[in-house]
Backbone of each chain as ProteinMPNN parsed JSONL, in Angstrom:
{"seq_chain_A": "XXXXXXXXXXXXXXXXXXXXXXXXXXXXXXXXXXXXXXXXXXXXXXXXXXXXXXXXXXXXXXXXXXXXXXXXXXXXXXXXXXXXXXXXXXXXXXXXXXXXXXXXXXXXXXXXXXXXXX", "coords_chain_A": {"N_chain_A": [[89.762, 97.965, 73.9], [90.427, 96.303, 76.188], [88.957, 95.124, 78.925], [88.326, 94.305, 82.244], [86.562, 92.542, 84.555], [85.537, 91.345, 87.963], [82.909, 89.04, 89.341], [81.251, 87.786, 91.684], [79.925, 85.824, 95.041], [80.319, 87.376, 98.012], [80.729, 86.349, 100.46], [81.847, 83.509, 101.913], [80.991, 80.343, 102.819], [83.055, 78.192, 105.888], [84.764, 75.647, 104.438], [83.143, 75.709, 101.994], [83.27, 76.17, 98.828], [84.718, 78.62, 96.829], [83.725, 80.398, 94.368], [84.639, 82.694, 91.836], [84.111, 84.492, 88.546], [85.527, 86.16, 86.128], [84.987, 88.563, 83.935], [85.182, 89.472, 80.603], [85.671, 92.775, 78.383], [85.582, 94.432, 75.874], [87.411, 92.481, 73.846], [88.339, 89.011, 73.674], [89.153, 85.847, 74.807], [91.221, 84.906, 73.276], [93.727, 84.586, 73.133], [96.744, 85.663, 74.639], [97.743, 85.364, 78.418], [95.518, 84.098, 80.909], [94.914, 85.75, 84.39], [94.821, 85.161, 87.694], [95.113, 86.486, 90.855], [95.57, 87.436, 94.518], [94.814, 89.379, 97.704], [95.089, 89.191, 101.226], [93.456, 91.068, 103.402], [95.562, 94.114, 104.666], [97.879, 92.697, 103.637], [100.734, 91.401, 101.471], [100.447, 90.55, 97.663], [99.312, 87.868, 96.027], [99.966, 85.267, 93.866], [97.581, 83.571, 92.385], [97.356, 81.644, 89.859], [96.777, 81.409, 86.525], [95.394, 81.003, 83.058], [96.231, 80.154, 80.031], [94.661, 80.961, 76.573], [94.36, 78.429, 75.595], [93.539, 76.467, 77.153], [95.329, 75.884, 79.126], [96.546, 75.588, 81.934], [98.316, 77.055, 84.779], [99.263, 77.01, 88.533], [99.586, 78.319, 91.317], [101.602, 76.441, 93.838], [101.323, 76.232, 96.518], [98.3, 76.067, 96.308], [97.56, 74.749, 94.226], [96.125, 71.927, 95.083], [93.195, 72.611, 95.815], [92.061, 74.008, 93.986], [90.852, 75.508, 90.859], [91.094, 76.908, 87.911], [89.583, 77.744, 84.495], [87.81, 78.376, 81.757], [85.782, 79.738, 79.724], [83.271, 78.98, 77.351], [82.036, 80.416, 76.189], [84.381, 82.5, 75.427], [84.719, 84.701, 76.958], [84.571, 84.556, 79.564], [86.51, 83.879, 82.44], [86.782, 81.648, 84.802], [87.743, 81.36, 88.598], [87.574, 78.299, 90.961], [88.194, 77.999, 94.665], [88.647, 75.634, 96.946], [87.523, 73.624, 99.948], [87.51, 76.116, 101.201], [89.018, 78.415, 103.748], [89.447, 80.66, 106.471], [91.234, 82.003, 106.172], [91.394, 82.438, 103.515], [90.198, 84.567, 102.473], [89.912, 87.641, 101.102], [90.886, 90.093, 98.589], [90.263, 89.44, 95.763], [91.593, 89.269, 92.207], [91.343, 89.585, 88.505], [93.635, 89.514, 85.978], [95.135, 90.139, 82.572], [97.743, 88.779, 81.284], [100.67, 89.264, 78.672], [100.881, 87.389, 75.891], [104.249, 86.079, 75.881], [105.31, 87.475, 77.164], [106.251, 89.048, 80.559], [103.882, 91.152, 81.168], [101.66, 92.351, 82.692], [99.409, 93.805, 82.356], [96.694, 94.533, 82.964], [93.901, 94.489, 84.642], [91.343, 93.717, 86.408], [88.791, 95.355, 88.903], [88.981, 94.728, 91.299], [87.438, 92.116, 93.7], [86.048, 91.504, 96.923], [86.01, 88.64, 98.915], [84.745, 87.244, 102.113], [85.434, 84.959, 104.165], [83.44, 83.187, 106.297], [81.152, 81.65, 108.95]], "CA_chain_A": [[90.633, 98.512, 74.768], [90.492, 94.959, 77.309], [88.526, 95.184, 80.182], [88.077, 93.011, 83.39], [85.211, 92.493, 85.519], [85.21, 90.235, 88.885], [82.073, 88.817, 89.865], [80.77, 86.865, 92.397], [79.7, 86.107, 96.293], [81.266, 88.021, 98.796], [80.668, 85.581, 101.75], [81.833, 82.173, 101.573], [81.1, 79.997, 104.292], [84.245, 78.133, 105.65], [84.619, 74.008, 103.782], [82.608, 75.191, 100.887], [83.677, 76.694, 97.585], [84.958, 80.35, 96.523], [83.682, 80.895, 92.335], [84.507, 84.272, 91.152], [84.104, 84.857, 87.154], [85.889, 87.426, 84.96], [84.086, 88.895, 82.423], [86.124, 90.565, 80.165], [84.972, 92.942, 77.636], [86.534, 94.742, 74.457], [88.015, 91.505, 73.707], [87.965, 87.913, 74.066], [90.18, 85.192, 75.47], [91.965, 83.759, 71.993], [94.799, 84.619, 73.191], [97.355, 85.726, 75.873], [97.568, 84.163, 79.309], [94.589, 85.196, 81.945], [95.303, 85.357, 85.858], [93.924, 85.61, 89.459], [95.912, 87.545, 91.677], [94.283, 88.202, 95.674], [95.501, 90.031, 98.33], [94.447, 89.685, 102.164], [93.527, 92.54, 104.484], [96.775, 94.144, 105.112], [98.788, 91.826, 103.553], [100.861, 91.55, 99.957], [99.947, 90.164, 96.695], [100.057, 86.435, 95.917], [99.901, 84.981, 92.647], [96.95, 82.543, 92.437], [97.424, 81.232, 88.909], [96.698, 81.306, 85.15], [94.528, 79.794, 81.817], [96.04, 79.99, 78.97], [93.857, 80.694, 76.11], [94.353, 77.384, 74.958], [92.984, 76.14, 78.347], [96.504, 75.344, 79.471], [96.5, 76.327, 83.229], [99.444, 76.625, 85.955], [98.893, 77.388, 89.601], [100.722, 78.686, 92.853], [101.473, 75.234, 94.299], [100.254, 75.975, 97.752], [97.083, 76.292, 96.282], [96.871, 73.539, 93.336], [95.148, 70.543, 95.568], [91.938, 73.05, 96.18], [92.297, 75.201, 92.588], [90.433, 75.138, 89.429], [90.528, 77.368, 86.481], [89.05, 77.447, 83.8], [88.1, 79.483, 80.697], [84.241, 79.485, 79.496], [82.762, 78.521, 76.164], [82.19, 81.81, 75.422], [85.557, 82.933, 75.111], [84.27, 86.166, 77.11], [84.828, 84.457, 80.802], [87.184, 82.546, 83.013], [86.629, 81.778, 86.198], [88.437, 80.61, 89.536], [86.945, 77.582, 92.073], [88.853, 77.175, 95.227], [87.417, 74.262, 97.263], [87.716, 73.712, 101.392], [88.387, 77.161, 102.244], [88.957, 78.39, 105.554], [89.782, 82.32, 106.922], [93.146, 82.518, 105.107], [91.399, 82.629, 101.842], [89.589, 86.039, 103.099], [91.186, 88.649, 100.79], [90.667, 91.051, 97.405], [90.468, 88.786, 94.52], [91.78, 90.331, 90.908], [92.168, 88.846, 87.756], [94.345, 89.936, 85.251], [95.868, 89.588, 81.626], [99.47, 88.809, 81.014], [100.592, 89.413, 77.186], [101.845, 86.009, 75.767], [105.694, 85.745, 75.359], [106.186, 88.673, 78.323], [105.74, 89.267, 81.942], [103.796, 91.994, 80.863], [100.407, 91.488, 83.567], [98.972, 95.366, 82.1], [95.446, 94.886, 82.732], [93.665, 94.211, 85.801], [90.259, 94.011, 87.308], [88.887, 96.606, 90.147], [88.942, 93.412, 92.236], [85.989, 91.864, 94.398], [86.3, 91.211, 98.362], [85.826, 87.758, 99.416], [85.513, 86.98, 102.949], [85.295, 83.48, 104.718], [82.881, 83.487, 107.538], [79.907, 81.465, 108.891]], "C_chain_A": [[90.137, 97.168, 75.802], [90.204, 95.582, 78.707], [88.104, 94.365, 80.986], [87.527, 93.545, 84.181], [85.064, 91.68, 86.632], [84.031, 90.114, 89.007], [81.717, 87.452, 90.928], [80.372, 87.202, 93.631], [80.565, 86.898, 97.073], [81.533, 87.655, 99.942], [80.559, 84.369, 101.638], [81.925, 81.257, 103.026], [82.591, 78.668, 104.331], [84.059, 76.335, 105.38], [83.932, 74.571, 102.714], [83.895, 75.396, 99.881], [83.445, 77.81, 97.403], [84.828, 80.053, 94.885], [83.628, 81.688, 92.46], [84.643, 83.516, 89.265], [84.717, 86.438, 86.987], [85.7, 87.409, 84.275], [84.896, 89.93, 81.786], [85.611, 91.158, 78.328], [85.687, 94.024, 77.033], [87.436, 94.01, 73.926], [87.826, 90.489, 73.837], [89.129, 86.633, 74.359], [90.427, 84.245, 74.368], [93.164, 84.428, 71.871], [95.677, 85.211, 74.258], [97.2, 84.548, 77.194], [96.523, 85.205, 79.928], [94.832, 84.463, 83.771], [94.066, 85.817, 87.06], [94.549, 85.619, 90.52], [95.075, 87.51, 93.057], [95.628, 88.712, 96.954], [94.823, 90.373, 100.087], [94.359, 90.423, 102.703], [94.72, 92.665, 105.036], [98.268, 93.551, 104.424], [99.755, 92.197, 101.653], [100.18, 90.564, 99.072], [100.016, 88.911, 96.746], [98.817, 85.893, 94.434], [98.654, 83.363, 92.922], [97.275, 81.108, 91.323], [96.669, 81.47, 87.424], [96.639, 80.412, 84.26], [95.545, 80.601, 80.727], [94.563, 79.824, 78.023], [93.025, 79.187, 75.37], [93.42, 76.025, 76.361], [94.206, 75.503, 79.198], [96.652, 75.974, 81.034], [97.734, 76.288, 84.104], [98.928, 77.611, 87.449], [99.738, 77.462, 90.401], [100.686, 76.852, 93.686], [101.225, 75.119, 95.846], [98.911, 76.112, 97.707], [96.401, 75.227, 95.41], [96.02, 72.262, 93.455], [93.328, 71.511, 95.232], [91.835, 73.821, 94.459], [91.714, 74.781, 91.601], [90.412, 76.268, 88.652], [90.264, 77.252, 85.398], [87.959, 78.896, 82.211], [86.082, 79.049, 79.822], [84.001, 79.326, 77.659], [82.399, 79.538, 75.215], [82.969, 82.039, 74.728], [85.382, 84.423, 75.552], [84.685, 86.016, 78.76], [85.712, 83.602, 80.924], [86.549, 82.545, 84.664], [87.599, 81.029, 87.358], [87.708, 79.982, 90.737], [88.225, 77.042, 92.913], [87.94, 76.615, 95.973], [88.29, 74.244, 98.719], [88.345, 74.825, 101.471], [87.999, 77.748, 103.207], [89.126, 80.491, 105.509], [90.981, 82.992, 106.601], [92.391, 82.943, 104.286], [90.312, 83.626, 101.839], [90.524, 86.804, 102.145], [90.053, 89.449, 99.132], [91.23, 90.056, 96.091], [90.291, 89.636, 93.018], [92.142, 89.124, 89.953], [92.662, 90.127, 86.888], [94.914, 89.465, 84.123], [97.151, 89.944, 81.418], [99.243, 88.496, 78.927], [101.183, 88.02, 76.718], [103.288, 86.764, 75.276], [106.227, 87.179, 76.318], [105.382, 88.694, 79.177], [104.915, 90.029, 82.102], [102.35, 91.82, 81.477], [99.608, 92.957, 83.335], [97.366, 95.411, 82.271], [94.926, 94.091, 83.906], [92.251, 94.982, 86.292], [90.162, 94.992, 88.582], [89.113, 95.784, 91.396], [87.515, 93.114, 92.658], [86.749, 90.863, 95.645], [85.745, 90.165, 97.93], [85.643, 87.596, 100.834], [84.471, 85.263, 103.071], [84.757, 83.663, 105.933], [81.482, 82.528, 107.39], [78.687, 82.329, 109.357]], "O_chain_A": [[88.992, 97.434, 76.167], [90.93, 96.293, 79.401], [87.378, 93.5, 80.497], [87.706, 94.684, 84.611], [84.128, 90.936, 86.34], [83.536, 91.221, 88.796], [82.028, 86.282, 90.705], [80.282, 88.402, 93.89], [81.701, 87.045, 96.623], [82.359, 88.258, 100.627], [79.48, 83.869, 101.322], [82.672, 81.425, 103.99], [83.111, 78.246, 103.298], [83.253, 75.741, 106.096], [83.997, 73.64, 101.911], [85.052, 74.996, 100.009], [82.341, 78.304, 97.628], [85.748, 79.537, 94.25], [82.708, 82.093, 93.171], [85.105, 82.432, 88.91], [84.423, 87.49, 87.555], [85.974, 86.482, 83.514], [85.226, 91.006, 82.286], [85.318, 90.433, 77.377], [86.488, 94.595, 77.774], [88.398, 94.609, 73.445], [86.702, 90.463, 74.338], [90.188, 86.903, 73.793], [90.029, 83.08, 74.366], [93.641, 84.813, 70.804], [94.906, 85.243, 75.218], [96.774, 83.394, 77.139], [96.45, 86.422, 79.762], [94.889, 83.309, 84.197], [93.019, 86.457, 87.156], [94.519, 84.598, 91.207], [93.856, 87.55, 92.891], [96.835, 88.476, 97.016], [94.225, 91.42, 100.336], [95.463, 90.963, 102.776], [95.177, 91.785, 105.765], [99.415, 93.916, 104.681], [99.388, 93.07, 100.866], [99.389, 89.767, 99.577], [100.845, 88.522, 97.569], [97.626, 86.042, 94.161], [98.97, 82.347, 93.542], [97.402, 79.941, 91.694], [95.54, 81.885, 87.688], [97.292, 79.369, 84.229], [95.47, 81.83, 80.755], [93.632, 79.068, 78.302], [91.91, 78.932, 74.913], [92.878, 74.945, 76.13], [93.929, 74.572, 79.955], [96.957, 77.167, 81.014], [98.231, 75.162, 84.088], [98.345, 78.693, 87.38], [100.723, 76.727, 90.335], [99.627, 76.296, 93.979], [100.958, 74.036, 96.367], [98.249, 76.26, 98.735], [95.25, 74.812, 95.548], [95.424, 71.66, 92.562], [92.464, 71.015, 94.508], [90.619, 73.989, 94.356], [91.944, 73.614, 91.283], [89.298, 76.775, 88.782], [90.894, 76.276, 84.988], [87.747, 80.109, 82.211], [85.598, 77.946, 79.568], [84.892, 79.718, 76.906], [82.416, 79.578, 73.985], [82.799, 81.956, 73.512], [85.757, 85.331, 74.81], [85.076, 87.024, 79.349], [85.964, 82.721, 80.102], [86.008, 83.409, 85.353], [88.233, 80.056, 86.949], [87.209, 80.751, 91.558], [89.041, 76.206, 92.525], [86.733, 76.842, 95.899], [89.436, 74.689, 98.785], [89.544, 74.848, 101.747], [86.839, 77.725, 103.616], [88.9, 81.271, 104.584], [91.477, 84.11, 106.738], [92.587, 84.146, 104.114], [89.416, 83.385, 101.03], [91.744, 86.701, 102.272], [88.868, 89.27, 98.85], [92.369, 90.014, 95.626], [89.351, 90.356, 92.683], [92.819, 88.127, 90.204], [92.299, 91.299, 86.987], [95.35, 88.323, 84.268], [97.625, 91.079, 81.37], [98.389, 87.959, 78.223], [102.12, 87.62, 77.41], [103.392, 87.733, 74.524], [107.301, 87.761, 76.165], [104.173, 88.498, 79.057], [104.674, 90.077, 83.308], [101.659, 91.078, 80.779], [99.075, 93.303, 84.389], [96.77, 96.33, 81.709], [95.496, 93.032, 84.168], [92.025, 96.175, 86.492], [91.154, 95.377, 89.201], [89.431, 96.326, 92.454], [86.543, 93.676, 92.151], [87.57, 89.952, 95.535], [85.068, 90.192, 96.902], [86.767, 87.877, 101.251], [83.51, 84.74, 102.507], [85.438, 84.269, 106.76], [80.807, 82.455, 106.364], [77.539, 81.92, 109.183]]}, "seq_chain_B": "XXXXXXXXXXXXXXXXXXXXXXXXXXXXXXXXXXXXXXXXXXXXXXXXXXXXXXXXXXXXXXXXXXXXXXXXXXXXXXXXXXXXXXXXXXXXXXXXXXXXXXXXXXXXXX", "coords_chain_B": {"N_chain_B": [[107.087, 77.075, 97.017], [109.256, 79.951, 97.393], [108.625, 83.587, 98.479], [109.813, 86.567, 96.859], [112.341, 88.26, 98.181], [111.954, 92.057, 99.301], [112.603, 94.696, 100.27], [110.77, 95.88, 103.781], [110.425, 98.554, 104.188], [111.14, 101.706, 102.424], [112.417, 105.182, 102.378], [112.565, 108.634, 101.051], [113.757, 111.858, 100.251], [111.625, 114.72, 98.559], [112.397, 115.354, 95.116], [114.902, 113.37, 95.651], [116.212, 109.811, 95.107], [115.932, 107.16, 94.958], [116.063, 103.388, 95.528], [114.618, 99.896, 94.814], [115.01, 96.918, 96.22], [115.203, 93.33, 95.012], [115.45, 90.631, 95.696], [115.861, 87.06, 94.484], [116.301, 84.047, 93.407], [118.719, 81.553, 91.725], [116.352, 79.886, 90.015], [114.498, 81.618, 89.939], [114.403, 85.033, 89.735], [116.901, 85.088, 89.033], [117.346, 83.649, 86.566], [115.454, 84.206, 84.329], [114.168, 86.904, 82.235], [111.538, 88.201, 83.355], [110.693, 89.989, 85.013], [108.304, 92.092, 86.51], [107.023, 95.26, 87.846], [104.887, 96.968, 90.575], [102.804, 99.136, 91.142], [100.962, 100.091, 93.938], [98.613, 102.006, 95.27], [97.09, 102.801, 98.387], [93.951, 101.045, 98.625], [93.911, 101.044, 95.867], [93.509, 99.307, 92.715], [96.608, 97.245, 91.516], [99.237, 99.087, 89.69], [100.754, 98.685, 86.749], [104.221, 99.001, 86.638], [106.95, 98.811, 85.769], [107.896, 96.376, 83.294], [109.19, 92.976, 82.008], [111.994, 93.478, 83.512], [113.458, 96.036, 82.752], [111.082, 97.212, 81.051], [108.975, 99.921, 80.528], [105.884, 100.466, 80.544], [103.699, 102.346, 78.01], [102.903, 105.955, 79.179], [103.874, 105.512, 81.859], [105.815, 107.279, 83.905], [109.401, 108.796, 83.22], [110.974, 108.457, 85.255], [110.658, 106.462, 86.597], [112.36, 102.797, 86.618], [113.94, 100.586, 85.542], [116.4, 97.412, 86.612], [118.282, 94.592, 86.514], [120.617, 92.099, 88.069], [122.185, 89.123, 88.307], [120.553, 87.782, 90.96], [119.226, 89.587, 91.788], [116.763, 91.846, 91.091], [116.034, 95.398, 90.764], [114.144, 98.35, 91.008], [114.539, 101.762, 90.436], [113.012, 104.943, 91.706], [113.444, 108.01, 90.325], [113.996, 111.751, 90.871], [111.768, 111.975, 93.459], [108.837, 112.112, 94.18], [105.752, 113.177, 96.015], [103.376, 111.962, 95.257], [103.983, 109.664, 94.966], [104.518, 107.876, 96.937], [103.658, 104.852, 98.237], [102.675, 101.634, 97.699], [105.091, 98.704, 96.508], [105.54, 96.247, 94.836], [107.516, 93.508, 93.558], [107.757, 91.114, 90.832], [108.175, 87.384, 89.62], [109.063, 84.922, 86.737], [108.95, 81.871, 86.9], [111.416, 78.759, 87.277], [109.243, 77.064, 87.804], [107.641, 77.16, 85.832], [105.275, 78.874, 87.147], [104.61, 82.419, 89.066], [105.915, 84.067, 91.236], [105.274, 86.793, 93.748], [107.104, 89.456, 95.336], [106.929, 90.735, 98.845], [106.839, 93.08, 98.918], [107.213, 96.272, 99.539], [107.306, 99.61, 101.183], [107.133, 102.815, 100.537], [108.073, 105.623, 101.858], [107.26, 109.359, 101.374], [109.304, 111.407, 102.593]], "CA_chain_B": [[107.844, 78.443, 96.191], [108.753, 81.255, 98.528], [108.15, 85.271, 98.001], [110.879, 86.938, 96.535], [112.556, 89.48, 98.784], [111.93, 93.134, 99.33], [112.633, 95.562, 102.002], [109.831, 96.34, 104.139], [110.102, 100.29, 103.709], [112.031, 102.59, 101.898], [112.103, 106.485, 102.482], [113.486, 109.476, 100.881], [113.127, 113.157, 100.358], [111.481, 114.726, 97.509], [113.596, 115.423, 94.372], [116.092, 112.432, 95.934], [116.146, 108.851, 94.337], [115.433, 105.475, 95.892], [116.193, 101.84, 95.02], [114.118, 98.834, 96.261], [115.421, 95.75, 95.233], [113.958, 92.176, 94.421], [116.163, 89.299, 95.662], [115.248, 85.754, 94.402], [117.362, 83.186, 93.563], [118.446, 80.989, 90.042], [115.209, 79.943, 90.335], [113.241, 82.811, 89.099], [115.206, 86.251, 89.226], [118.343, 85.052, 88.095], [116.717, 82.379, 85.414], [114.518, 84.622, 83.094], [114.352, 88.809, 82.191], [110.412, 88.277, 83.441], [110.805, 90.166, 86.474], [108.034, 93.418, 86.409], [106.979, 96.094, 89.083], [103.741, 97.119, 90.538], [102.766, 100.617, 91.938], [99.86, 100.016, 94.488], [97.84, 102.806, 96.416], [96.264, 102.639, 99.655], [92.664, 100.667, 98.242], [93.336, 100.343, 94.127], [94.345, 98.346, 91.654], [98.025, 97.671, 91.36], [99.681, 99.988, 88.608], [102.15, 97.9, 86.358], [105.386, 100.484, 86.393], [107.547, 98.32, 84.607], [108.34, 94.832, 82.967], [110.174, 92.042, 81.867], [112.899, 93.59, 83.81], [113.125, 97.442, 82.505], [110.577, 98.48, 79.835], [108.07, 100.472, 80.549], [104.549, 101.005, 79.758], [103.02, 103.641, 78.17], [101.773, 106.831, 80.006], [104.587, 105.546, 83.467], [106.43, 107.981, 83.992], [110.346, 107.784, 82.912], [111.524, 108.674, 86.309], [110.397, 104.989, 87.26], [113.514, 102.238, 85.761], [114.224, 99.039, 86.724], [117.347, 97.33, 86.458], [118.826, 93.179, 87.294], [121.806, 92.343, 88.039], [122.255, 88.127, 88.699], [119.409, 87.133, 91.57], [118.393, 90.561, 92.42], [116.142, 93.026, 90.327], [115.979, 96.5, 90.984], [113.47, 99.691, 91.131], [114.751, 103.205, 90.9], [112.601, 106.294, 91.51], [114.206, 109.545, 90.546], [112.924, 112.631, 91.112], [111.195, 111.103, 94.065], [107.686, 113.098, 94.222], [104.766, 112.711, 96.801], [102.522, 110.91, 94.989], [105.055, 108.528, 94.133], [103.968, 107.425, 98.099], [102.463, 103.81, 97.586], [103.832, 100.296, 97.683], [105.532, 98.399, 95.448], [105.66, 94.538, 94.309], [108.037, 92.53, 92.248], [106.941, 89.918, 90.262], [109.229, 86.701, 88.828], [108.603, 84.009, 86.826], [110.089, 80.491, 88.058], [111.523, 77.446, 87.323], [108.124, 75.74, 87.639], [106.423, 77.812, 85.126], [104.806, 79.487, 87.783], [104.931, 83.279, 88.959], [106.199, 84.333, 92.714], [105.99, 88.282, 94.092], [107.809, 89.955, 96.679], [106.615, 90.812, 100.126], [106.108, 94.974, 98.72], [108.1, 97.477, 100.298], [106.536, 100.71, 101.343], [107.524, 104.26, 99.748], [107.121, 107.115, 102.257], [108.069, 110.158, 100.872], [109.51, 112.331, 103.924]], "C_chain_B": [[108.036, 79.965, 97.783], [109.237, 82.676, 98.011], [109.824, 85.434, 97.937], [111.014, 88.095, 97.602], [112.528, 90.914, 99.084], [112.03, 93.624, 100.655], [111.252, 96.278, 102.172], [109.257, 97.658, 103.999], [111.562, 100.797, 103.178], [111.785, 104.112, 101.945], [112.932, 107.792, 101.861], [112.679, 110.677, 100.84], [112.589, 113.524, 98.98], [112.431, 115.191, 96.764], [114.901, 114.049, 94.802], [115.568, 111.097, 95.275], [116.742, 107.897, 95.08], [115.188, 104.255, 94.985], [115.088, 100.995, 95.658], [114.778, 98.108, 95.393], [114.645, 94.702, 95.745], [114.954, 90.975, 94.403], [115.396, 87.88, 95.425], [116.362, 84.549, 94.553], [117.218, 83.043, 91.785], [117.714, 80.554, 89.854], [113.939, 80.427, 89.432], [113.9, 84.339, 88.652], [115.945, 86.169, 88.058], [118.292, 84.387, 87.15], [116.123, 83.511, 84.411], [114.64, 86.843, 84.179], [112.573, 88.805, 82.247], [110.242, 88.667, 85.011], [109.644, 92.007, 86.025], [107.644, 93.772, 88.105], [105.341, 96.523, 89.346], [103.753, 98.392, 91.383], [101.325, 100.004, 92.573], [99.457, 101.365, 95.86], [96.877, 102.812, 97.543], [94.825, 101.964, 98.723], [92.748, 100.689, 96.826], [94.168, 99.561, 94.234], [95.944, 98.258, 91.463], [98.416, 98.223, 89.824], [101.166, 98.921, 87.796], [103.108, 99.268, 86.166], [106.647, 100.079, 85.531], [107.926, 96.681, 84.643], [109.294, 94.216, 82.379], [112.012, 93.065, 82.316], [113.037, 95.363, 83.896], [112.578, 97.791, 80.973], [109.697, 98.402, 80.942], [107.083, 100.788, 79.869], [104.448, 102.064, 79.715], [102.313, 104.722, 78.945], [102.826, 106.697, 81.592], [105.706, 106.833, 83.345], [108.21, 107.764, 83.361], [111.446, 108.299, 84.121], [111.62, 107.144, 87.262], [111.76, 104.006, 86.036], [113.688, 101.09, 86.231], [115.561, 98.38, 86.008], [117.6, 94.978, 87.112], [120.132, 93.023, 86.943], [122.097, 90.657, 88.957], [120.927, 87.987, 89.841], [118.379, 88.356, 92.021], [117.937, 91.751, 91.316], [115.826, 94.434, 91.178], [114.768, 97.876, 90.735], [113.809, 100.946, 91.554], [113.887, 104.414, 90.549], [113.157, 107.411, 91.672], [113.743, 110.694, 90.608], [111.915, 112.472, 92.096], [109.95, 112.58, 94.326], [106.578, 112.644, 95.31], [103.662, 111.749, 96.379], [103.268, 109.412, 94.575], [104.869, 107.37, 95.739], [103.13, 105.887, 98.007], [103.442, 102.494, 98.418], [103.768, 99.758, 96.863], [105.535, 97.025, 95.441], [106.46, 94.336, 93.283], [107.451, 91.815, 91.971], [107.907, 89.24, 89.647], [108.476, 85.685, 88.245], [109.716, 82.877, 87.462], [110.154, 79.824, 86.763], [110.21, 76.696, 86.501], [107.489, 75.926, 87.018], [105.449, 78.584, 85.962], [105.189, 80.661, 88.455], [104.775, 83.412, 90.566], [106.309, 85.902, 92.937], [106.607, 88.245, 95.381], [106.651, 89.972, 97.663], [105.804, 92.149, 99.59], [106.983, 95.618, 99.665], [106.811, 98.959, 100.044], [107.112, 101.882, 101.132], [107.301, 104.858, 100.564], [108.653, 108.077, 101.875], [108.115, 111.48, 102.073], [109.616, 113.875, 103.572]], "O_chain_B": [[107.321, 80.526, 98.613], [110.159, 82.801, 97.205], [110.726, 84.852, 98.54], [110.049, 88.796, 97.906], [113.738, 91.123, 99.174], [111.687, 93.172, 101.748], [110.663, 96.964, 101.336], [108.081, 97.944, 103.776], [112.696, 100.402, 103.447], [110.696, 104.368, 101.431], [114.078, 107.903, 102.296], [111.496, 110.793, 101.16], [112.968, 112.773, 98.081], [113.449, 115.539, 97.362], [115.83, 113.957, 93.999], [114.42, 111.191, 94.84], [117.818, 107.877, 95.678], [114.409, 104.131, 94.04], [114.651, 101.238, 96.782], [115.097, 98.368, 94.233], [113.738, 94.806, 96.571], [115.266, 90.397, 93.362], [114.415, 87.596, 96.111], [117.05, 84.247, 95.527], [116.513, 83.603, 90.945], [117.995, 80.37, 88.669], [113.031, 79.99, 88.725], [113.911, 84.745, 87.489], [115.921, 86.634, 86.918], [119.376, 84.375, 86.565], [116.79, 83.433, 83.379], [114.851, 87.47, 85.217], [112.062, 89.358, 81.273], [109.825, 87.967, 85.934], [110.164, 92.914, 85.376], [107.799, 93.101, 89.125], [104.564, 96.424, 88.396], [104.633, 98.627, 92.211], [100.563, 99.452, 91.78], [99.935, 101.501, 96.987], [95.686, 102.836, 97.233], [94.662, 102.769, 97.805], [91.691, 100.363, 96.287], [95.031, 99.159, 95.015], [96.516, 99.326, 91.247], [97.847, 97.725, 88.853], [102.241, 98.609, 88.308], [102.748, 100.326, 85.65], [107.238, 100.841, 84.766], [108.161, 95.967, 85.618], [110.333, 94.84, 82.169], [112.932, 93.214, 81.512], [112.764, 95.951, 84.943], [113.175, 98.343, 80.049], [109.528, 97.572, 81.835], [107.163, 101.311, 78.758], [104.752, 102.884, 80.581], [101.183, 104.48, 79.369], [102.674, 107.578, 82.438], [106.317, 106.981, 82.287], [108.452, 106.61, 83.007], [112.632, 108.494, 83.853], [112.34, 106.84, 88.213], [112.028, 104.426, 84.911], [113.536, 100.753, 87.405], [115.824, 98.777, 84.873], [116.983, 94.411, 88.014], [120.735, 93.5, 85.982], [122.231, 90.761, 90.176], [119.939, 88.206, 89.141], [117.224, 88.261, 92.436], [118.782, 92.47, 90.784], [115.343, 94.329, 92.305], [115.05, 98.257, 89.599], [113.56, 101.362, 92.685], [113.904, 104.91, 89.423], [113.415, 107.911, 92.768], [112.572, 110.61, 90.239], [110.853, 112.887, 91.632], [110.253, 113.745, 94.585], [106.606, 111.42, 95.437], [103.164, 110.895, 97.112], [102.901, 108.406, 93.966], [105.085, 106.165, 95.609], [101.942, 105.912, 97.686], [104.359, 102.44, 99.238], [102.778, 99.849, 96.137], [105.528, 96.666, 96.619], [106.255, 94.856, 92.186], [106.454, 91.556, 92.645], [108.709, 89.939, 89.028], [107.424, 85.335, 88.78], [110.748, 82.948, 88.13], [109.534, 79.978, 85.711], [110.068, 76.133, 85.415], [106.468, 75.239, 87.05], [104.581, 79.055, 85.226], [106.364, 80.478, 88.773], [103.779, 82.994, 91.156], [107.288, 86.449, 92.429], [106.646, 87.358, 96.234], [105.592, 89.384, 97.444], [104.595, 92.345, 99.714], [107.314, 95.006, 100.68], [105.934, 99.194, 99.213], [108.006, 101.928, 101.976], [106.086, 105.059, 100.568], [109.878, 107.958, 101.919], [107.209, 112.272, 102.333], [109.774, 114.703, 104.469]]}, "name": "protein", "num_of_chains": 2, "seq": "XXXXXXXXXXXXXXXXXXXXXXXXXXXXXXXXXXXXXXXXXXXXXXXXXXXXXXXXXXXXXXXXXXXXXXXXXXXXXXXXXXXXXXXXXXXXXXXXXXXXXXXXXXXXXXXXXXXXXXXXXXXXXXXXXXXXXXXXXXXXXXXXXXXXXXXXXXXXXXXXXXXXXXXXXXXXXXXXXXXXXXXXXXXXXXXXXXXXXXXXXXXXXXXXXXXXXXXXXXXXXXXXXXXX"}
């Protein structure tokens, strides 16, 4: 059974790059779509973007200019890099798997909190 | 892209049925059957309740059902229980091949 785990620094300085990794256990990134979602404190969910196992990416238009999602060569991790961060990027960041050919985003990581502050 | 529109709050008494709406446009909800619903309790990870408009993952109570008409999708909770008190979010695929969430609905069990 596939499980996901986010990891990365919990504190990032303004204007720097936020980098997170999602580790996949119980499977590998050889099919399906792999997503990032975030939730600012006290607010709703926001879709950040996703990557297909082949490497094709789709990004939220509001973040596209600052965003890079990639798959590691090991095919057991994928990453998120968001540059030029501000306090508005402070949130719980989740990674999730979406089944190919469906909207079924059924496996989520536990989430990791990132605070942007000097 | 604009967030899908959900009511900020919906409430009901135990045993009643409630419906949460999720209104989009012809560029998202109205154009695809890729609408999902998530339940989120405070401090917890969102849980998939309905996918592809009306499909229920195994393990999800059949008290939860989904439907769609035009640009509006709906989640109905029947036989409302105290444990159903949570935030609910819809999400839809869009014509720009991206995804958009609704703003969320807080369900209160009176």
